[in-house]
C-alpha positions in Angstrom: 59.8 -34.1 -72.6 63.5 -33.0 -72.4 63.2 -33.0 -68.7 61.8 -36.5 -68.8 64.8 -37.7 -70.8 67.1 -36.1 -68.2 65.3 -38.0 -65.5 65.6 -41.4 -67.2 69.3 -40.8 -68.1 70.0 -39.9 -64.5 68.2 -43.1 -63.5 70.3 -45.2 -65.8 73.5 -43.5 -64.7 72.5 -44.1 -61.1 72.0 -47.8 -61.9 75.4 -47.8 -63.6 77.0 -46.3 -60.6 75.4 -49.0 -58.4 76.7 -51.7 -60.8 80.2 -50.2 -60.5 79.9 -50.2 -56.7 78.8 -53.8 -56.8 81.8 -54.6 -59.0 84.1 -53.0 -56.5 82.4 -54.9 -53.7 82.9 -58.1 -55.5 86.6 -57.4 -55.9 86.9 -56.6 -52.2 85.2 -59.9 -51.4 87.7 -61.7 -53.6 90.5 -60.0 -51.9 89.1 -61.0 -48.5 88.8 -64.6 -49.8 92.4 -64.5 -50.9 93.3 -63.1 -47.5 91.4 -66.0 -45.8 93.3 -68.5 -48.0 96.5 -66.8 -46.9 95.5 -67.2 -43.3 94.9 -70.9 -43.9 98.3 -71.3 -45.4 99.7 -69.5 -42.3 97.9 -72.1 -40.1 99.7 -74.8 -42.0 102.9 -73.1 -41.3 102.0 -73.0 -37.6 101.3 -76.8 -37.6 104.7 -77.5 -39.1 106.3 -75.3 -36.5 104.5 -77.1 -33.7 105.5 -80.5 -35.2 109.1 -79.4 -35.4 108.9 -78.3 -31.7 108.0 -81.9 -30.7 111.3 -83.6 -29.9 112.1 -87.1 -28.7 114.3 -87.3 -25.7 115.1 -90.9 -24.8 111.7 -92.7 -24.6 109.8 -89.5 -24.0 108.6 -86.6 -26.2 109.1 -83.0 -25.2 107.2 -80.0 -26.8 109.0 -76.7 -26.8 107.6 -73.7 -25.0 107.0 -71.8 -28.3 105.2 -74.7 -29.9 103.2 -75.2 -26.7 102.1 -71.6 -26.7 101.0 -71.7 -30.4 99.1 -74.9 -29.7 97.3 -73.4 -26.7 96.5 -70.1 -28.5 95.5 -71.3 -32.0 94.3 -74.9 -31.5 92.8 -77.2 -28.9 94.7 -80.5 -28.8 97.4 -82.5 -30.6 98.7 -86.1 -30.9 101.5 -88.1 -32.6 100.8 -91.4 -34.3 103.5 -94.0 -35.0 103.5 -96.1 -38.2 101.2 -98.7 -36.7 98.5 -96.0 -36.0 98.9 -95.9 -32.2 99.1 -92.7 -30.2 102.6 -92.3 -28.8 102.3 -88.7 -27.6 99.3 -86.4 -26.9 98.5 -83.0 -25.4 95.0 -81.9 -24.2 93.6 -85.0 -25.9 89.7 -85.2 -25.5 88.5 -88.4 -23.8 86.4 -89.4 -26.8 89.4 -89.5 -29.1 90.6 -93.2 -29.7 94.2 -94.1 -29.1 94.6 -96.4 -32.1 93.7 -96.0 -35.8 93.6 -98.0 -39.0 94.9 -96.8 -42.3 91.3 -96.0 -43.4 90.7 -94.0 -40.2 93.8 -92.0 -40.8 92.8 -91.4 -44.5 89.4 -90.2 -43.4 90.2 -87.7 -40.6 93.3 -86.3 -42.4 90.9 -84.5 -44.7 87.7 -84.3 -42.7 86.9 -84.7 -39.1 87.7 -87.0 -36.2 84.7 -87.4 -33.9 83.4 -84.1 -35.2 86.7 -82.4 -34.4 88.2 -80.6 -37.4 91.7 -82.0 -37.8 94.9 -81.2 -39.7 97.9 -83.4 -40.2 101.6 -83.0 -40.7 104.5 -85.4 -41.3 106.7 -85.9 -38.3 110.1 -87.7 -38.2 108.6 -90.3 -35.9 105.2 -90.7 -37.4 102.1 -88.6 -38.2 101.5 -85.3 -36.3 97.7 -84.6 -35.8 96.3 -81.4 -34.5 92.6 -80.6 -33.7 90.3 -77.7 -33.1 87.1 -77.6 -31.1 83.9 -79.0 -32.5 81.9 -76.7 -34.9 84.8 -74.3 -35.3 85.8 -75.1 -38.9 83.6 -76.1 -41.9 85.3 -78.3 -44.4 84.2 -79.1 -48.0 85.9 -80.7 -51.0 86.0 -78.7 -54.2 86.7 -80.2 -57.6 87.0 -78.3 -60.9 88.3 -79.1 -64.4 91.9 -77.9 -64.8 91.0 -75.9 -67.8 88.4 -74.0 -65.8 91.0 -73.2 -63.1 93.6 -72.0 -65.6 91.0 -69.7 -67.2 89.4 -68.7 -63.9 90.5 -65.1 -64.0 89.0 -64.7 -67.5 85.8 -66.3 -66.5 85.6 -64.1 -63.5 86.1 -61.0 -65.5 83.5 -62.1 -68.0 81.0 -62.7 -65.2 81.5 -59.3 -63.8 81.0 -57.6 -67.2 77.9 -59.6 -67.8 76.6 -58.6 -64.3 77.3 -54.9 -65.2 75.5 -55.2 -68.5 72.5 -56.9 -67.0 72.3 -54.3 -64.3 72.2 -51.5 -66.9 69.6 -53.3 -69.0 67.4 -53.9 -66.0 67.8 -50.3 -64.9 66.9 -49.1 -68.4 63.8 -51.3 -68.5 62.6 -50.2 -65.1 63.4 -46.6 -66.1 61.2 -46.9 -69.2 58.4 -48.2 -67.0 58.9 -45.4 -64.6 59.1 -42.9 -67.5 55.7 -44.1 -68.9 54.1 -43.6 -65.5 55.7 -40.2 -64.9 54.9 -38.9 -68.4 51.2 -38.7 -67.7 51.9 -37.0 -64.3 54.1 -34.4 -66.0 51.5 -33.7 -68.6 48.9 -33.2 -65.8 51.2 -30.7 -64.0 51.8 -28.9 -67.3 48.0 -28.7 -68.0 47.5 -27.5 -64.4 50.0 -24.7 -64.9 48.0 -23.6 -67.9 44.8 -23.6 -65.8 43.3 -26.6 -67.7 41.3 -29.2 -65.9 43.3 -32.4 -65.0 41.9 -35.9 -64.6 44.7 -38.5 -64.3 44.4 -42.3 -63.9 44.8 -43.1 -60.2 46.1 -46.6 -60.7 49.7 -47.8 -60.9 53.0 -46.8 -59.5 52.2 -43.1 -59.1 48.5 -43.4 -58.3 48.6 -41.4 -55.0 50.5 -38.6 -56.7 48.0 -38.6 -59.6 45.1 -38.4 -57.1 46.6 -35.4 -55.3 47.2 -33.7 -58.6 43.6 -34.2 -59.6 42.4 -32.8 -56.3 44.8 -29.8 -56.6 43.6 -29.1 -60.1 39.9 -29.0 -59.0 40.8 -26.7 -56.1 42.8 -24.3 -58.3 40.0 -24.1 -60.9 37.5 -23.4 -58.1 39.7 -20.7 -56.7 40.3 -19.2 -60.1 36.6 -19.1 -60.8 36.0 -17.3 -57.5 38.8 -14.8 -58.2 37.4 -14.1 -61.7 33.9 -13.6 -60.2 35.3 -11.3 -57.6 37.3 -9.3 -60.1 34.4 -9.0 -62.5 32.2 -7.8 -59.6 34.8 -5.2 -58.6 35.3 -4.0 -62.2 31.5 -3.7 -62.7 31.2 -1.8 -59.4 33.9 0.7 -60.3 32.6 1.2 -63.8 29.1 1.7 -62.5 30.1 4.1 -59.7 32.2 6.1 -62.1 29.3 6.4 -64.6 26.8 7.3 -61.9 29.1 9.9 -60.3 30.4 11.5 -63.5 27.2 13.5 -64.4 26.4 15.0 -61.0 30.1 15.7 -60.3 30.3 17.6 -63.6 27.3 19.7 -62.5 28.8 20.4 -59.1 32.1 21.5 -60.7 30.3 23.7 -63.3 28.0 25.4 -60.8 30.8 25.9 -58.2 33.0 27.4 -60.9 30.2 29.8 -61.9 29.5 30.8 -58.3 33.2 31.2 -57.7 33.4 33.9 -60.4 30.1 35.6 -59.4 30.9 39.0 -57.9 27.6 39.1 -56.0 29.0 36.8 -53.4 31.5 37.8 -50.7 35.2 36.9 -50.9 34.7 34.3 -48.2 31.8 32.7 -50.0 33.7 32.6 -53.3 36.6 30.9 -51.5 34.2 28.2 -50.3 32.9 27.7 -53.8 36.6 27.4 -54.9 37.1 24.7 -52.2 34.1 22.8 -53.5 35.4 23.0 -57.1 38.9 21.8 -56.1 37.6 18.9 -54.0 35.3 17.9 -56.9 38.3 17.9 -59.2 40.1 15.6 -56.7 37.1 13.2 -56.7 37.1 13.3 -60.5 40.9 12.5 -60.5 40.3 9.6 -58.1 37.6 8.1 -60.3 39.9 8.4 -63.3 42.7 6.7 -61.4 40.4 3.9 -60.3 39.3 3.3 -63.9 42.9 3.5 -65.2 44.4 1.1 -62.7 41.7 -1.5 -63.3 42.2 -1.3 -67.0 46.0 -1.6 -66.7 45.8 -4.5 -64.2 43.6 -6.6 -66.6 45.2 -5.3 -69.8 42.0 -3.6 -70.8 43.7 -0.3 -71.6 44.7 -0.1 -75.2 48.3 1.3 -75.6 48.9 3.9 -78.3 52.5 2.8 -79.0 54.8 5.2 -80.9 58.3 6.6 -80.5 58.6 10.0 -78.7 61.5 12.0 -77.2 61.7 11.7 -73.4 63.3 15.2 -73.0 60.3 16.9 -74.8 57.8 15.1 -72.6 59.7 16.1 -69.4 59.8 19.7 -70.5 56.1 19.7 -71.4 55.1 18.3 -68.0 57.3 20.8 -66.1 56.0 23.8 -68.1 52.4 22.7 -67.5 53.0 22.6 -63.8 54.7 26.0 -63.8 52.0 27.6 -65.9 48.8 26.1 -64.4 49.0 24.5 -61.0 52.1 25.2 -59.1 52.6 27.6 -56.2 55.9 29.5 -55.8 56.8 27.3 -52.9 57.6 24.5 -55.3 60.8 24.9 -57.4 61.6 22.8 -60.4 65.1 22.0 -61.8 65.2 19.9 -65.0 68.6 18.5 -66.2 69.1 16.5 -69.4 72.5 15.0 -70.2 73.8 15.7 -73.7 73.5 12.0 -74.7 69.9 11.9 -73.5 68.7 14.8 -75.7 67.9 12.3 -78.5 66.8 9.5 -76.2 63.5 8.1 -77.5 60.9 5.8 -75.8 58.6 3.6 -77.8 55.4 3.7 -75.8 52.2 5.4 -74.9 53.2 9.0 -74.5 49.9 9.9 -72.8 50.4 7.2 -70.1 54.0 8.3 -69.5 52.8 11.8 -69.1 50.3 10.6 -66.5 53.1 8.7 -64.7 55.3 11.8 -64.5 52.3 13.9 -63.3 51.6 11.4 -60.6 55.2 11.4 -59.3 55.4 15.2 -59.2 52.0 15.4 -57.7 53.0 12.9 -55.0 55.9 15.2 -54.0 53.6 18.2 -53.9 50.8 16.4 -52.0 53.0 15.2 -49.2 55.1 18.4 -48.8 52.6 21.2 -48.1 55.3 23.5 -46.9 57.0 23.4 -50.3 60.1 21.7 -51.6 62.5 21.6 -54.5 61.8 19.0 -57.2 64.8 17.8 -59.3 64.2 16.0 -62.6 67.2 14.3 -64.2 67.2 12.5 -67.6 70.1 10.4 -68.7 70.9 7.5 -70.9 72.8 4.4 -69.8 73.4 1.3 -72.0 70.0 0.9 -73.8 67.8 2.6 -71.2 66.4 6.0 -70.7 66.7 6.8 -67.0 64.3 9.3 -65.4 65.1 10.3 -61.8 62.8 12.6 -59.9 63.9 13.7 -56.4 62.5 16.2 -53.9 63.7 17.8 -50.7 60.6 16.8 -48.7 59.8 14.3 -46.0 60.6 11.2 -47.9 59.1 7.7 -47.6 58.6 5.7 -44.5 60.3 2.3 -44.4 57.1 0.3 -44.6 55.9 2.4 -47.6 59.2 1.8 -49.3 58.9 -2.0 -48.8 55.4 -1.9 -50.3 56.3 0.3 -53.3 59.4 -1.7 -54.2 58.2 -5.3 -53.7 54.4 -5.5 -53.5 52.3 -6.0 -56.5 49.0 -5.9 -54.6 46.4 -3.1 -54.8 47.4 -0.3 -52.3 45.6 -0.5 -49.0 47.4 2.4 -47.2 46.0 5.9 -47.1 49.2 7.5 -48.2 51.1 7.1 -51.5 48.1 5.1 -52.8 46.8 4.9 -56.3 49.0 7.5 -57.9 52.3 5.7 -57.5 50.6 2.3 -58.0 49.6 3.5 -61.4 53.2 4.6 -62.1 54.4 1.1 -61.4 51.7 -0.4 -63.7 52.6 2.0 -66.5 56.3 1.3 -66.2 55.8 -2.5 -66.0 53.5 -2.5 -69.1 56.4 -1.0 -71.1 58.9 -3.6 -69.8 60.6 -1.0 -67.6 61.8 -1.1 -64.0 61.3 1.3 -61.1 63.0 2.0 -57.8 61.7 4.0 -54.8 64.2 5.2 -52.1 65.1 8.0 -49.9 68.1 10.2 -50.4 69.7 12.6 -47.9 67.1 15.3 -48.5 63.9 13.5 -49.4 62.3 11.0 -51.7 63.8 9.7 -54.9 62.0 7.7 -57.7 64.0 6.3 -60.6 62.4 4.8 -63.8 64.4 2.6 -66.2 62.7 2.5 -69.6 64.1 0.7 -72.6 65.1 3.2 -75.2 63.9 3.2 -78.8 66.4 2.3 -81.5 65.9 4.3 -84.7 
C-alpha cells in the first residue's frame, strides 16, 4: 500500500506541475495581450505622424514621403474632412466611400466601421484626419467595466489564478483517488499471483483489460506450476525407487567381488578384474548417493544437523582420510591455515561440509589422472571463513566455468557434474558464496562461509 500512496502522490504532484505550467501560460498570454495593446498604441502614433505629414500648400494638400510610405505599408487609404463633413483630401480612397458625412456618420465610423472598413481618426489642423484598413482586417468591440473592477483588476486576476490552481489540485486528487481504488485491486491481484495464489479480478472499469490479462496469466502460471510439481514428484519418486531397487543387488555385487578379490585361488589378473568390479560398484553407489542428496537439497528435504565446528579440524580430517585411505602418491596435498583462522568456526552441518570438501578434492583427482598438487588454504576475512582449494591440473573449460558460476540448473554435461553441483547446493543452504575459476596452474574453487560468533 505504501507503493500505492507513492503513485497517488506522484499523480497529484504531476497535476500540480500541470497547474503551474498553465499559470505560467496564462501569464505569457497576458504579456502577449499587453504587447498587442502596445502595438495598437504604436498604430495611433503612426496615424498622428501621417496626419502631421499632411501639409496645406496654397489650395492643395501635400503628403510627405515618410507619411506616404507609412500609409502604404501599414494602412490602405486615408482622407481629410473639413468642419462641414466634406472630403477635402484623399489618398487611395475606395469608390464606395462617400465624399460627404453628417455629424452622426462621423460619430459612428470614428469608433466602428465605414462601409465595413475599419477606421481610425485623428485631429488635424484643417479638420478630421481619417485612415482606413482593408475589410475584415480588424475586429472592433466596445468594452465597459465598473471603475472599481478595473482598479482591482490585478487582485482579481491573481485570485482567479489561485482558484484555478486549487481547483486543478482538487480535481487531480479526486481523479487520483478513483484511479487508486481501481489500481488497488490490480495490485492485490499481482501480489497474490506472486504468492502462487489463484487470482480472479473484476474485468469492468478503467483497468478491465489489465485485470483480464492478470486473470489469464494467473491461470497459466498455476497450470505450469502444477505441471512442474507433477514432473518433480515423478522424478523424485523415480530416483528414490531406482536407488532402493539397486541398493540390495549392488551391495551383493560389492560383497562378492570383495571376497573374490581376496581369494588366493584366483590368478592375479582375475583378482584385478574383481577389484575393478568392486571399484566400479562403489562409483555406482556414490552416484546413487549423490542423486539422492542433490534431490533432497534442492527441495529442502534434507534435514540439516546445525552445530558449530572448527573449520581447520574438518580440513585436517579430510586431508588425513585421503592420505590414509584413497590417495596415490601422484597426488600431493598442502594444507595451510592462517593464524587468525585457527579458531574460525562454522555453524552448519559438518557432515555436509565434509561431503563438499571431498567432492572438490575428488573432482581434482578425477580430472587429473596423471597426478597433481592440491593446495588447501583456510583464512578468515571480515566475518567469513574462506576455504580455497587449488590444483595444478588441467583447469576448467570456459563453458564449464560459465555454468558453475552462474547456472542454477541441474547439470547436463558429462564432466564436472553432480559433485560440484552438490557443493553449490551445500554452500547455498548455509548462506555462503562460491566462486570457480582458473589460476595460472589449474583450477581454483573458493568458498565463503559465514563464520560463527561465540
